[in-house]
N, C-alpha and C positions, 0 to 999 in steps of 0.2 A: 540773477544774472551776476557773474562773476565780474569785480572791477577788472579793468584793467592798469597794472601799476607798472608797465614796462615805460622806460626813460629813454630807452634806445630803439630805433628801427630795425625791426626782424627782415632778414634778406632770407629766402629758400635758396637752398642749398644742399643738394644730394652730393655728400663726399663721404669717402670711406675713412673710418678714424681707428686707431686702437686704443683702447681703453685700458688702462691697467688699475686695478684694485690692487693696492698692498695686502699682501696677506692672502688672497684670493685667486688672483692671475690675471691675464691678457684675455681682451675679449675684441674682437673686429664688427665696428657697429657702422651705422650710418646716422650722418646727419639730416634733420628736416630743415632747420632754418639756424641764421647765425646773427649774430650782433654784435656791437662793442662790447658790451658786458658778457658775454656767453653764446651759449648753444643751445640746440634741444637733438636728442638723438634718440633714435628708435631702439628699442631693446627688448629682450624677453625677460620676464620676472626672475630666470637665475643669473642675469648678468648685471640686475641693478645694484646700485651701493645704496644705502640708508640716505635718507636726507640728511646734511650736515656733514658726512662722509666727504675728502677730499682726494681726487684722484688723478692719475694722469693722462692727458688727451695728446695724441699725436695725428696729424692727418696723414694719409696713405696714399701712395701714388703719385706725388708730385714730381715732375722733370727736375733734374739738376741735383738730387742728391735729399737728404731725410729733411723734414721738417722739422722746427722745434717740439720738443715736449714741453705741454704748457700743464700747470696745476690749475684744477679745476671743482668746485664745491658743488656738491648735488644740493638745489634747491628746491626740486619736486618733483614728484613721481605721479605718473597716470597711467591708465589701461594699457599704453602703446610706449612707453619710453620715461625718459626722465630731462628735466630742466637743468642745466649748468651754468655757473659763472665762474668766469675767470676769477684766480684768486692771485693777490701782488706776492711776489717771491720774497 
């Protein structure tokens, strides 16, 4: 059984996000859940960044204009997507 090391409560949330991998391109993905420290996004193998890479993420489709672009680090990969943590600017 895998140990749960989470420090923040995860909240289920399906939201469209644009994930930008520098040098690779933009991908439209969907979140599974979010927390104060990060998010999990569903993605196919071709849109996954390696663990440790920093990507830019922007929530799509919010009323009132564009959401801010945030920097996130890939912390884990699995069969359905990747776990991301917020990176301090």
